[in-house]
Backbone of each chain as ProteinMPNN parsed JSONL, in Angstrom:
{"seq_chain_A": "MILTNIAARAEFSEEKMGKLTLAKGGYLYAGLNCFLPGQEHKAHTHEGQDKMYVILEGSGEATVGEHASQVTTGDLVLAPSGVVHSLRNTSAANLVVLVVFAPPPSK", "coords_chain_A": {"N_chain_A": [[21.22, -64.921, 70.458], [23.299, -62.419, 71.674], [25.83, -60.218, 71.062], [28.148, -58.001, 72.33], [29.909, -55.102, 71.163], [31.514, -56.038, 68.788], [33.796, -55.529, 67.21], [35.826, -55.13, 69.033], [36.611, -57.611, 69.704], [38.535, -58.481, 68.029], [41.308, -60.372, 66.799], [44.697, -60.452, 66.161], [47.422, -61.538, 64.077], [50.865, -61.81, 63.441], [51.656, -63.504, 61.507], [49.609, -64.157, 59.652], [46.408, -63.043, 58.321], [44.058, -62.609, 60.939], [41.437, -64.733, 62.124], [38.195, -65.286, 63.383], [35.315, -66.847, 64.877], [32.079, -65.472, 65.34], [29.272, -65.978, 65.539], [26.909, -68.533, 64.73], [24.412, -69.971, 62.773], [21.982, -72.273, 61.445], [21.862, -71.476, 58.828], [23.504, -69.333, 58.378], [26.648, -67.753, 58.903], [28.725, -65.818, 61.011], [31.676, -63.951, 61.413], [34.934, -62.59, 62.308], [37.424, -60.997, 60.308], [40.756, -60.081, 60.544], [43.12, -57.731, 59.911], [46.459, -56.873, 59.936], [48.486, -53.976, 59.073], [49.191, -54.132, 55.62], [48.551, -56.833, 55.385], [46.597, -59.364, 53.654], [43.682, -60.9, 52.155], [43.873, -63.045, 49.73], [42.794, -63.103, 46.255], [39.983, -65.084, 45.714], [37.37, -67.567, 45.381], [34.056, -68.585, 46.397], [32.151, -71.325, 45.902], [28.715, -71.836, 45.632], [28.062, -70.358, 47.846], [27.361, -67.29, 49.343], [29.21, -64.349, 50.218], [29.748, -61.803, 52.539], [31.264, -58.739, 53.395], [31.572, -56.425, 56.052], [32.927, -53.397, 56.807], [34.367, -52.746, 59.81], [36.334, -51.406, 61.292], [38.961, -49.286, 60.255], [40.647, -49.247, 57.008], [40.983, -50.173, 53.514], [41.628, -52.046, 50.48], [39.229, -53.452, 48.395], [38.329, -56.081, 46.155], [35.887, -57.156, 43.83], [34.965, -59.386, 41.539], [35.672, -57.784, 38.545], [35.946, -55.37, 39.664], [37.57, -52.966, 41.606], [38.009, -51.268, 44.696], [38.556, -48.642, 47.064], [37.883, -49.172, 50.489], [36.25, -48.391, 53.556], [35.517, -47.83, 57.092], [32.19, -48.704, 57.739], [31.44, -49.407, 55.193], [30.089, -51.814, 52.843], [30.571, -54.987, 51.357], [29.592, -57.242, 48.896], [30.136, -60.442, 47.801], [28.912, -62.468, 45.584], [28.102, -65.986, 45.24], [30.625, -67.773, 43.537], [31.916, -65.552, 42.48], [34.949, -63.929, 42.109], [36.966, -62.541, 44.716], [38.716, -60.238, 46.875], [40.562, -58.876, 49.691], [42.454, -56.287, 51.1], [44.603, -54.815, 53.461], [45.512, -51.712, 53.031], [46.325, -49.631, 54.498], [47.927, -47.81, 57.246], [46.996, -48.578, 59.643], [45.229, -50.955, 61.79], [42.853, -53.252, 60.35], [39.566, -54.231, 60.655], [37.071, -56.525, 60.011], [33.736, -57.518, 59.594], [32.621, -60.651, 58.66], [30.355, -62.437, 56.736], [28.944, -65.508, 55.931], [26.768, -67.362, 53.845], [25.406, -70.348, 52.718], [26.634, -71.495, 56.012], [30.179, -72.188, 56.449], [31.364, -75.55, 55.984], [33.338, -76.652, 57.522]], "CA_chain_A": [[22.587, -64.592, 70.857], [23.591, -60.988, 71.57], [27.264, -59.998, 71.286], [28.461, -56.574, 72.381], [31.168, -54.53, 70.646], [32.181, -57.146, 68.092], [35.124, -55.159, 66.693], [36.796, -55.221, 70.131], [37.013, -59.021, 69.835], [39.529, -58.766, 66.984], [42.571, -61.035, 67.163], [45.656, -60.26, 65.081], [48.592, -62.404, 64.059], [51.897, -61.324, 62.519], [51.86, -64.523, 60.48], [48.585, -64.02, 58.615], [45.125, -62.482, 58.734], [43.374, -63.297, 62.028], [40.053, -65.157, 61.858], [37.48, -65.893, 64.506], [33.867, -67.009, 64.724], [31.226, -64.746, 66.273], [27.957, -66.605, 65.718], [26.588, -69.449, 63.641], [23.112, -70.624, 62.769], [21.902, -73.311, 60.427], [21.853, -70.883, 57.482], [24.322, -68.128, 58.324], [27.844, -67.72, 59.753], [29.335, -64.501, 61.164], [32.977, -63.958, 62.071], [35.79, -61.437, 62.04], [38.737, -61.088, 59.661], [41.538, -59.039, 61.225], [44.292, -57.518, 59.068], [47.488, -55.89, 60.254], [48.868, -53.24, 57.862], [49.835, -54.92, 54.575], [48.003, -58.185, 55.241], [45.51, -59.451, 52.681], [43.04, -62.162, 51.826], [44.073, -63.032, 48.28], [41.635, -63.361, 45.404], [39.466, -66.446, 45.789], [35.919, -67.655, 45.192], [33.318, -69.62, 47.124], [31.062, -71.846, 45.072], [27.537, -72.23, 46.398], [28.088, -69.611, 49.11], [27.554, -65.835, 49.267], [30.06, -63.811, 51.289], [29.61, -60.367, 52.729], [32.144, -58.042, 54.336], [31.223, -55.087, 56.533], [34.15, -52.834, 57.387], [34.065, -52.255, 61.159], [37.38, -50.448, 61.687], [40.097, -49.204, 59.348], [40.367, -49.101, 55.581], [41.791, -51.031, 52.662], [41.137, -52.159, 49.108], [38.46, -54.654, 48.104], [37.967, -56.362, 44.768], [34.799, -58.105, 43.581], [34.993, -59.533, 40.085], [36.606, -56.867, 37.878], [35.812, -54.073, 40.306], [38.4, -52.713, 42.787], [37.604, -50.017, 45.32], [38.925, -48.381, 48.445], [36.77, -49.345, 51.425], [36.536, -47.872, 54.896], [34.506, -48.111, 58.112], [30.803, -48.456, 57.355], [31.174, -49.895, 53.836], [29.65, -53.209, 52.717], [31.002, -55.664, 50.129], [28.949, -58.54, 48.69], [30.698, -61.304, 46.759], [27.991, -63.602, 45.397], [28.671, -67.301, 44.901], [31.359, -67.932, 42.29], [32.561, -64.302, 42.046], [36.265, -63.774, 42.732], [37.032, -61.356, 45.57], [39.892, -60.139, 47.75], [40.561, -57.718, 50.586], [43.823, -55.998, 51.514], [44.797, -53.632, 54.311], [46.468, -50.813, 52.378], [46.532, -48.492, 55.403], [48.942, -47.966, 58.291], [46.3, -48.972, 60.879], [44.583, -52.257, 61.703], [41.59, -53.353, 59.616], [38.703, -55.263, 61.248], [35.971, -56.721, 59.075], [32.73, -58.553, 59.839], [32.462, -61.531, 57.506], [29.162, -63.267, 56.826], [28.766, -66.522, 54.894], [25.529, -68.14, 53.788], [25.296, -71.064, 53.996], [27.869, -71.513, 56.807], [31.224, -73.128, 56.03], [31.114, -76.893, 56.524], [34.365, -76.97, 58.521]], "C_chain_A": [[22.851, -63.105, 70.617], [25.042, -60.761, 71.975], [27.552, -58.51, 71.26], [29.797, -56.284, 71.711], [32.024, -55.555, 69.897], [33.585, -56.788, 67.617], [36.203, -55.303, 67.762], [37.28, -56.653, 70.349], [38.102, -59.42, 68.844], [40.791, -59.404, 67.555], [43.491, -60.963, 65.955], [46.818, -61.236, 65.217], [49.592, -61.843, 63.058], [52.015, -62.237, 61.3], [50.892, -64.371, 59.314], [47.333, -63.392, 59.202], [44.508, -63.287, 59.868], [41.92, -63.586, 61.681], [39.43, -65.651, 63.139], [35.989, -65.918, 64.223], [33.139, -66.184, 65.766], [29.95, -65.524, 66.575], [27.666, -67.475, 64.513], [25.194, -70.006, 63.837], [23.134, -71.725, 61.725], [22.095, -72.777, 59.014], [22.881, -69.781, 57.29], [25.481, -68.22, 59.316], [28.355, -66.291, 59.819], [30.656, -64.626, 61.91], [33.712, -62.66, 61.811], [37.001, -61.868, 61.227], [39.514, -59.864, 60.122], [42.888, -58.899, 60.517], [45.228, -56.484, 59.69], [47.831, -55.139, 58.96], [49.605, -54.15, 56.879], [49.274, -56.315, 54.402], [46.82, -58.19, 54.271], [44.888, -60.844, 52.685], [43.013, -62.188, 50.311], [42.815, -63.44, 47.52], [41.241, -64.836, 45.444], [37.96, -66.405, 45.553], [35.352, -68.715, 46.123], [32.175, -70.067, 46.219], [29.907, -72.277, 45.973], [27.415, -71.511, 47.729], [28.234, -68.117, 48.795], [28.412, -65.386, 50.441], [29.893, -62.305, 51.341], [30.669, -59.875, 53.712], [31.467, -56.749, 54.773], [32.452, -54.545, 57.247], [33.809, -52.194, 58.729], [35.06, -51.202, 61.616], [38.487, -50.463, 60.645], [39.676, -49.056, 57.903], [41.32, -49.979, 54.787], [41.266, -51.007, 51.246], [40.439, -53.497, 48.927], [38.336, -54.823, 46.601], [36.817, -57.364, 44.762], [34.681, -58.21, 42.068], [36.045, -58.595, 39.507], [36.734, -55.543, 38.618], [36.716, -53.975, 41.543], [38.02, -51.362, 43.366], [38.235, -49.879, 46.696], [37.696, -48.572, 49.319], [37.212, -48.848, 52.798], [35.359, -48.173, 55.827], [33.101, -47.743, 57.632], [30.446, -48.923, 55.961], [30.824, -51.384, 53.861], [30.085, -53.758, 51.358], [30.244, -56.983, 50.041], [29.628, -59.247, 47.519], [29.762, -62.493, 46.604], [28.755, -64.875, 45.041], [29.386, -67.278, 43.556], [32.068, -66.685, 41.801], [33.863, -64.105, 42.829], [36.311, -62.475, 43.549], [38.293, -61.4, 46.42], [39.746, -58.914, 48.631], [41.975, -57.529, 51.121], [43.846, -54.748, 52.384], [45.909, -52.775, 53.712], [46.813, -49.624, 53.274], [47.641, -48.795, 56.411], [48.333, -48.396, 59.626], [45.685, -50.358, 60.7], [43.242, -52.162, 60.973], [40.795, -54.514, 60.21], [37.406, -55.329, 60.446], [35.033, -57.814, 59.587], [32.543, -59.341, 58.548], [31.226, -62.393, 57.724], [29.147, -64.228, 55.641], [27.358, -67.102, 54.986], [25.608, -69.034, 52.553], [26.629, -71.075, 54.739], [28.903, -72.461, 56.198], [30.977, -74.491, 56.682], [32.151, -77.273, 57.561], [34.528, -75.836, 59.516]], "O_chain_A": [[22.655, -62.595, 69.514], [25.436, -61.076, 73.098], [27.239, -57.83, 70.282], [30.697, -57.123, 71.699], [33.126, -55.891, 70.331], [34.473, -57.641, 67.617], [37.363, -55.566, 67.443], [38.239, -56.886, 71.086], [38.539, -60.571, 68.826], [41.271, -59.039, 68.628], [43.113, -61.363, 64.854], [47.15, -61.694, 66.311], [49.216, -61.446, 61.955], [52.416, -61.81, 60.217], [51.283, -64.442, 58.149], [47.21, -63.23, 60.416], [44.435, -64.513, 59.785], [41.255, -62.783, 61.026], [40.075, -66.365, 63.906], [35.472, -65.122, 63.44], [33.518, -66.182, 66.937], [29.59, -65.705, 67.739], [28.121, -67.189, 63.405], [24.836, -70.457, 64.925], [24.189, -72.064, 61.187], [22.448, -73.529, 58.105], [23.111, -69.338, 56.165], [25.313, -68.708, 60.434], [28.416, -65.613, 58.794], [30.742, -65.325, 62.92], [33.185, -61.747, 61.176], [37.541, -62.957, 61.424], [39.0, -58.746, 60.095], [43.698, -59.826, 60.519], [44.825, -55.348, 59.939], [47.505, -55.609, 57.87], [50.536, -54.857, 57.264], [49.497, -56.934, 53.362], [46.139, -57.181, 54.085], [45.481, -61.818, 53.148], [42.247, -61.463, 49.677], [41.899, -64.043, 48.08], [42.073, -65.719, 45.233], [37.354, -65.334, 45.53], [36.059, -69.615, 46.576], [31.334, -69.259, 45.824], [30.106, -72.994, 46.954], [26.742, -71.994, 48.64], [29.139, -67.729, 48.056], [28.351, -65.967, 51.524], [29.897, -61.626, 50.315], [30.933, -60.515, 54.729], [30.858, -56.056, 53.957], [32.958, -55.165, 58.183], [33.058, -51.221, 58.787], [34.682, -50.218, 62.252], [38.907, -51.531, 60.198], [38.515, -48.779, 57.6], [42.325, -50.464, 55.307], [40.555, -50.085, 50.846], [40.989, -54.546, 49.262], [38.248, -53.844, 45.86], [36.773, -58.291, 45.571], [34.338, -57.237, 41.396], [37.196, -58.615, 39.944], [37.54, -54.692, 38.241], [36.631, -54.821, 42.433], [37.742, -50.418, 42.626], [38.428, -50.866, 47.406], [36.592, -48.182, 48.939], [38.393, -48.886, 53.144], [34.336, -48.705, 55.396], [32.856, -46.624, 57.18], [29.281, -48.852, 55.568], [31.21, -52.113, 54.774], [29.978, -53.076, 50.339], [30.245, -57.763, 50.994], [29.687, -58.728, 46.404], [29.809, -63.428, 47.404], [29.903, -64.83, 44.599], [28.83, -66.822, 42.557], [32.768, -66.747, 40.79], [33.866, -64.115, 44.06], [35.771, -61.449, 43.137], [38.863, -62.465, 46.654], [38.927, -58.032, 48.37], [42.619, -58.49, 51.543], [43.19, -53.752, 52.079], [47.093, -53.074, 53.868], [47.52, -48.711, 52.847], [48.212, -49.885, 56.424], [49.044, -48.561, 60.617], [45.628, -50.874, 59.584], [42.587, -51.119, 60.983], [41.282, -55.643, 60.264], [36.737, -54.318, 60.235], [35.477, -58.898, 59.966], [32.335, -58.766, 57.479], [31.071, -63.007, 58.78], [29.316, -63.817, 54.493], [26.83, -67.305, 56.079], [25.851, -68.539, 51.452], [27.653, -70.704, 54.165], [28.546, -73.42, 55.515], [30.448, -74.573, 57.791], [31.887, -78.13, 58.405], [35.349, -75.929, 60.429]]}, "seq_chain_B": "MILTNIAARAEFSEEKMGKLTLAKGGYLYAGLNCFLPGQEHKAHTHEGQDKMYVILEGSGEATVGEHASQVTTGDLVLAPSGVVHSLRNTSAANLVVLVVFAPPPSK", "coords_chain_B": {"N_chain_B": [[29.722, -56.359, 44.475], [30.043, -53.206, 45.888], [29.326, -51.129, 48.501], [29.31, -47.926, 49.778], [29.419, -46.398, 53.018], [26.99, -47.416, 54.487], [25.152, -46.861, 56.544], [24.423, -44.25, 56.142], [22.516, -44.384, 54.234], [20.093, -44.705, 55.356], [16.531, -44.648, 55.721], [13.794, -43.049, 57.048], [10.524, -43.262, 58.534], [7.614, -41.712, 59.767], [5.455, -43.26, 60.192], [6.041, -46.034, 60.434], [8.714, -48.385, 61.194], [11.456, -47.879, 59.018], [12.436, -49.599, 56.028], [14.883, -50.95, 53.875], [16.507, -52.368, 50.993], [19.869, -53.427, 50.667], [21.714, -55.216, 49.404], [21.694, -58.287, 47.558], [22.121, -61.729, 47.249], [22.161, -65.105, 45.947], [21.979, -66.566, 48.226], [21.93, -64.945, 50.44], [20.71, -62.012, 52.029], [20.931, -58.509, 52.464], [20.003, -55.645, 54.283], [18.642, -52.49, 55.496], [17.191, -51.642, 58.636], [15.347, -49.064, 60.032], [14.828, -47.038, 62.709], [12.869, -44.617, 64.222], [12.875, -42.721, 67.33], [11.277, -44.677, 69.805], [10.058, -46.392, 67.959], [9.476, -49.813, 66.884], [10.283, -53.243, 66.057], [8.157, -55.668, 66.339], [7.93, -58.657, 68.392], [8.663, -61.603, 66.644], [8.984, -64.476, 64.472], [11.131, -66.238, 62.147], [10.743, -68.914, 60.116], [12.932, -71.395, 58.996], [14.937, -69.671, 58.277], [17.745, -67.771, 59.103], [18.387, -64.81, 60.994], [20.197, -61.841, 61.258], [21.164, -59.017, 63.142], [23.099, -56.066, 62.958], [24.138, -53.435, 64.862], [24.311, -50.285, 63.646], [24.084, -47.53, 64.087], [23.132, -45.718, 66.961], [20.985, -46.842, 69.692], [19.187, -49.379, 71.567], [16.704, -51.817, 72.575], [17.027, -55.273, 72.383], [15.463, -58.44, 71.91], [15.966, -61.936, 72.092], [14.649, -65.0, 71.901], [14.22, -65.895, 75.229], [15.815, -63.933, 76.158], [16.628, -60.615, 76.906], [18.207, -57.557, 76.035], [20.077, -54.51, 76.317], [21.223, -52.866, 73.427], [23.792, -51.457, 71.376], [25.666, -49.288, 69.131], [27.793, -51.265, 67.137], [27.205, -53.706, 68.206], [26.075, -57.14, 67.833], [23.366, -59.206, 66.868], [22.04, -62.397, 66.764], [19.379, -64.18, 65.527], [18.446, -67.279, 65.335], [16.806, -69.508, 63.003], [13.375, -69.879, 63.691], [13.456, -68.86, 66.256], [12.067, -66.574, 68.471], [12.161, -63.012, 68.185], [12.874, -59.505, 68.736], [13.125, -55.922, 68.246], [13.687, -52.716, 69.536], [13.666, -49.204, 69.527], [14.756, -47.605, 72.152], [15.833, -45.239, 72.764], [16.518, -41.65, 72.554], [17.44, -40.932, 70.132], [17.911, -41.59, 66.565], [17.866, -44.986, 65.338], [19.799, -47.195, 63.546], [20.066, -50.133, 61.739], [21.833, -52.847, 60.407], [20.503, -55.504, 58.641], [20.552, -58.932, 58.127], [19.523, -61.644, 56.219], [19.424, -65.163, 55.81], [18.309, -68.02, 54.201], [17.628, -65.564, 51.514], [14.699, -63.409, 51.736], [11.652, -64.435, 50.147], [9.942, -62.698, 48.921]], "CA_chain_B": [[29.023, -55.118, 44.797], [30.672, -52.481, 46.993], [28.459, -50.016, 48.895], [29.96, -47.088, 50.787], [28.683, -45.742, 54.105], [25.633, -47.946, 54.401], [24.248, -46.252, 57.533], [23.958, -42.963, 55.605], [21.403, -44.654, 53.312], [18.879, -44.921, 56.156], [15.296, -43.93, 55.378], [12.894, -43.117, 58.201], [9.118, -42.942, 58.298], [6.875, -41.493, 61.024], [4.382, -44.257, 60.27], [6.583, -47.288, 60.96], [10.123, -48.645, 60.914], [11.859, -47.855, 57.608], [13.142, -50.795, 55.542], [15.367, -50.894, 52.497], [17.442, -53.416, 50.58], [21.22, -53.002, 50.269], [22.361, -56.151, 48.482], [21.062, -59.592, 47.615], [22.687, -62.803, 46.45], [21.293, -66.266, 45.918], [21.97, -67.218, 49.537], [22.039, -63.975, 51.528], [20.084, -60.703, 51.799], [21.331, -57.471, 53.419], [19.217, -54.427, 54.188], [18.628, -51.649, 56.689], [15.977, -51.308, 59.378], [15.582, -47.686, 60.501], [13.849, -46.798, 63.767], [12.793, -43.362, 64.951], [12.696, -42.987, 68.759], [10.024, -45.328, 70.185], [9.604, -47.407, 66.99], [9.955, -51.155, 67.187], [9.898, -54.396, 65.259], [7.597, -56.503, 67.408], [8.393, -60.049, 68.482], [8.235, -62.45, 65.535], [9.964, -65.51, 64.137], [11.263, -66.645, 60.75], [11.001, -70.351, 60.034], [13.785, -71.755, 57.866], [15.729, -68.49, 57.921], [18.456, -67.09, 60.186], [18.395, -63.35, 60.863], [21.232, -61.178, 62.05], [21.197, -57.562, 63.218], [24.308, -55.386, 63.422], [23.725, -52.067, 65.187], [25.221, -49.36, 62.962], [24.0, -46.222, 64.753], [22.083, -45.599, 67.957], [20.871, -47.9, 70.681], [17.823, -49.831, 71.808], [16.602, -53.084, 73.302], [16.786, -56.455, 71.558], [15.17, -59.705, 72.571], [16.129, -63.177, 71.318], [14.123, -66.015, 72.804], [13.895, -65.378, 76.569], [16.882, -63.023, 76.551], [16.503, -59.212, 76.487], [19.447, -56.85, 76.33], [20.352, -53.244, 75.659], [22.204, -52.975, 72.347], [24.26, -50.163, 70.887], [26.536, -49.345, 67.953], [28.859, -52.252, 67.181], [26.721, -54.989, 68.737], [25.521, -58.093, 66.865], [22.289, -60.057, 67.373], [21.666, -63.491, 65.86], [18.136, -64.909, 65.827], [18.381, -68.447, 64.45], [15.494, -69.958, 62.517], [12.374, -70.347, 64.642], [13.603, -68.221, 67.575], [11.362, -65.296, 68.516], [13.068, -61.874, 68.409], [12.312, -58.168, 68.526], [14.088, -54.817, 68.398], [12.959, -51.481, 69.836], [14.478, -48.012, 69.787], [14.402, -47.079, 73.475], [16.622, -44.028, 72.966], [15.96, -40.409, 72.016], [18.065, -40.697, 68.825], [17.572, -42.603, 65.567], [18.529, -46.29, 65.419], [19.985, -47.768, 62.2], [20.5, -51.512, 61.94], [22.033, -53.746, 59.267], [19.756, -56.743, 58.802], [20.965, -59.954, 57.167], [18.739, -62.876, 56.193], [19.854, -66.275, 54.986], [18.315, -67.523, 52.823], [16.922, -64.294, 51.302], [13.237, -63.461, 51.699], [11.176, -64.803, 48.809], [9.271, -61.54, 48.311]], "C_chain_B": [[29.661, -54.475, 46.026], [29.841, -51.232, 47.272], [29.135, -49.214, 49.997], [28.938, -46.608, 51.817], [27.219, -46.153, 54.182], [24.67, -47.265, 55.368], [23.663, -44.939, 57.021], [22.791, -43.134, 54.635], [20.073, -44.831, 54.036], [17.728, -44.051, 55.687], [14.31, -44.154, 56.513], [11.477, -42.742, 57.793], [8.435, -42.756, 59.642], [5.887, -42.633, 61.269], [4.863, -45.559, 60.898], [8.072, -47.39, 60.608], [10.416, -48.608, 59.409], [12.661, -49.097, 57.247], [13.677, -50.52, 54.157], [16.384, -52.001, 52.251], [18.779, -52.805, 50.204], [21.773, -53.913, 49.173], [21.707, -57.513, 48.648], [21.814, -60.559, 46.716], [21.712, -63.963, 46.438], [21.065, -66.861, 47.302], [21.807, -66.254, 50.708], [21.396, -62.656, 51.103], [20.586, -59.734, 52.853], [20.489, -56.224, 53.19], [19.376, -53.594, 55.444], [17.234, -51.648, 57.306], [16.271, -50.008, 60.112], [14.458, -47.283, 61.452], [13.962, -45.368, 64.284], [12.626, -43.692, 66.441], [11.315, -43.581, 69.041], [9.548, -46.376, 69.199], [10.196, -48.772, 67.328], [9.569, -52.142, 66.087], [9.458, -55.431, 66.278], [8.068, -57.941, 67.3], [7.804, -60.893, 67.364], [9.303, -63.508, 65.302], [10.007, -65.69, 62.622], [11.586, -68.136, 60.757], [11.863, -70.63, 58.808], [14.686, -70.632, 57.406], [16.428, -67.964, 59.183], [18.434, -65.59, 59.923], [19.449, -62.767, 61.789], [21.015, -59.678, 62.0], [22.611, -57.128, 63.588], [23.918, -53.93, 63.647], [24.759, -51.1, 64.592], [25.25, -47.992, 63.642], [22.873, -46.248, 65.77], [22.071, -46.761, 68.929], [19.405, -48.235, 70.925], [17.818, -51.086, 72.637], [16.246, -54.201, 72.341], [16.343, -57.601, 72.441], [15.41, -60.841, 71.57], [15.718, -64.305, 72.248], [13.733, -65.364, 74.126], [14.816, -64.246, 76.99], [16.618, -61.613, 76.016], [17.766, -58.472, 76.881], [19.451, -55.481, 75.667], [21.39, -53.487, 74.577], [22.564, -51.578, 71.866], [25.209, -50.373, 69.703], [27.66, -50.364, 68.127], [28.452, -53.6, 67.729], [26.081, -55.826, 67.629], [24.482, -58.973, 67.55], [22.025, -61.145, 66.346], [20.405, -64.165, 66.378], [18.064, -66.089, 64.867], [16.937, -68.758, 64.067], [14.588, -70.416, 63.656], [12.45, -69.712, 66.012], [12.986, -66.817, 67.536], [12.337, -64.161, 68.837], [12.342, -60.568, 68.139], [13.405, -57.133, 68.707], [13.296, -53.524, 68.556], [13.945, -50.353, 70.095], [14.004, -47.378, 71.084], [15.124, -45.767, 73.762], [15.91, -42.805, 72.384], [16.542, -40.07, 70.644], [17.621, -41.791, 67.843], [18.417, -43.864, 65.757], [18.578, -46.881, 64.009], [20.677, -49.12, 62.342], [20.684, -52.203, 60.589], [21.317, -55.054, 59.566], [20.21, -57.717, 57.723], [20.059, -61.165, 57.335], [19.459, -63.923, 55.355], [18.896, -67.429, 55.236], [17.525, -66.23, 52.681], [15.412, -64.468, 51.382], [12.769, -63.744, 50.269], [10.458, -63.643, 48.135], [10.117, -60.291, 48.428]], "O_chain_B": [[29.804, -55.111, 47.07], [29.67, -50.383, 46.398], [29.492, -49.765, 51.038], [27.756, -46.439, 51.516], [26.322, -45.338, 53.969], [23.492, -47.106, 55.049], [22.559, -44.551, 57.402], [22.15, -42.155, 54.254], [19.046, -45.078, 53.404], [17.907, -42.893, 55.31], [14.024, -45.29, 56.892], [11.264, -42.001, 56.833], [8.648, -43.548, 60.56], [5.532, -42.929, 62.41], [4.203, -46.124, 61.77], [8.605, -46.593, 59.835], [9.706, -49.233, 58.621], [13.46, -49.59, 58.043], [12.986, -49.913, 53.339], [17.029, -52.499, 53.175], [18.832, -51.792, 49.507], [22.242, -53.436, 48.139], [21.226, -57.858, 49.727], [22.109, -60.247, 45.562], [20.567, -63.824, 46.869], [20.086, -67.571, 47.528], [21.574, -66.683, 51.838], [21.524, -62.238, 49.953], [20.662, -60.094, 54.028], [20.285, -55.797, 52.053], [20.143, -53.94, 56.343], [16.228, -51.653, 56.597], [17.32, -49.867, 60.741], [13.294, -47.197, 61.06], [15.03, -44.952, 64.733], [12.273, -44.821, 66.783], [10.303, -43.057, 68.575], [8.702, -47.194, 69.558], [11.248, -48.883, 67.958], [8.654, -51.9, 65.3], [10.282, -56.001, 66.993], [8.542, -58.381, 66.253], [6.59, -60.902, 67.158], [10.394, -63.439, 65.869], [9.063, -65.348, 61.91], [12.584, -68.562, 61.338], [11.563, -70.158, 57.711], [15.153, -70.637, 56.267], [15.781, -67.74, 60.207], [18.458, -65.151, 58.773], [19.568, -63.158, 62.95], [20.717, -59.124, 60.942], [23.25, -57.751, 64.435], [23.426, -53.266, 62.734], [25.926, -51.102, 64.984], [26.306, -47.372, 63.76], [21.783, -46.741, 65.481], [23.008, -47.557, 68.989], [18.506, -47.484, 70.546], [18.792, -51.398, 73.321], [15.285, -54.097, 71.579], [16.788, -57.726, 73.582], [15.106, -60.728, 70.383], [16.364, -64.54, 73.269], [12.99, -64.383, 74.136], [14.631, -63.659, 78.056], [16.408, -61.433, 74.817], [18.334, -58.728, 77.942], [18.895, -55.309, 74.582], [22.341, -54.24, 74.791], [21.761, -50.647, 71.935], [25.509, -51.507, 69.331], [28.386, -50.341, 69.121], [29.247, -54.54, 67.726], [25.61, -55.295, 66.623], [24.688, -59.431, 68.674], [21.806, -60.844, 65.172], [20.359, -64.654, 67.507], [17.666, -65.926, 63.714], [15.989, -68.326, 64.722], [14.983, -71.239, 64.482], [11.602, -69.985, 66.861], [13.331, -65.991, 66.691], [13.234, -64.327, 69.663], [11.343, -60.523, 67.421], [14.472, -57.422, 69.248], [12.353, -53.267, 67.807], [14.939, -50.533, 70.799], [12.978, -46.699, 71.115], [15.04, -45.239, 74.871], [14.834, -42.92, 71.797], [16.189, -39.048, 70.053], [17.028, -42.791, 68.246], [19.535, -43.809, 66.271], [17.546, -47.05, 63.358], [21.726, -49.238, 62.974], [19.801, -52.152, 59.733], [21.51, -55.643, 60.629], [20.249, -57.37, 56.543], [19.853, -61.653, 58.446], [20.034, -63.607, 54.314], [18.685, -67.793, 56.393], [16.826, -65.828, 53.612], [14.898, -65.557, 51.125], [13.417, -63.338, 49.304], [10.37, -63.602, 46.908], [9.709, -59.223, 47.97]]}, "name": "protein", "num_of_chains": 2, "seq": "MILTNIAARAEFSEEKMGKLTLAKGGYLYAGLNCFLPGQEHKAHTHEGQDKMYVILEGSGEATVGEHASQVTTGDLVLAPSGVVHSLRNTSAANLVVLVVFAPPPSKMILTNIAARAEFSEEKMGKLTLAKGGYLYAGLNCFLPGQEHKAHTHEGQDKMYVILEGSGEATVGEHASQVTTGDLVLAPSGVVHSLRNTSAANLVVLVVFAPPPSK"}
């Protein structure tokens, strides 16, 4: 499966962070998380699943465990299984993030 | 783990495609593949492992199964377990690709 210009597929919602699926295999899931200014994915953990963010467009603040950092286009965040993490659009522009889970979500 | 500007970490070699590890969890591995003009990763398969490419810089030609396509910055390629795939830098500039494996390579 070859998908062109994945960031251009972003879908936003005033209500909450937009989510969509890009590709899924037996071992790996890829999708987009799409944040309008001020939107966030609050601190949470995934047990038995690693999660990776790659910032495709925009900037914000990521936390992984005790560590918080500004992130921008081209940065990568890895939240290993069981480690609390969050992502927030602290900028005035849209934030588009590639999200990868392994193994894929069951639902 | 938060890594800034992952594409800037690229390492090239005249001898063959450059490879380096960015981050690794129990379920997921992320690294870079770095191609000088004309370099390629020849057709191969991974059994029991999904592989994803995200083109960070440059352009080239990807194949997945019977499908071949030009790819460029911002494109995503998923080669599910057991599906033959390859990537070649067909351009005159360097090609830098984020590579994700799930599960991680054992070596």
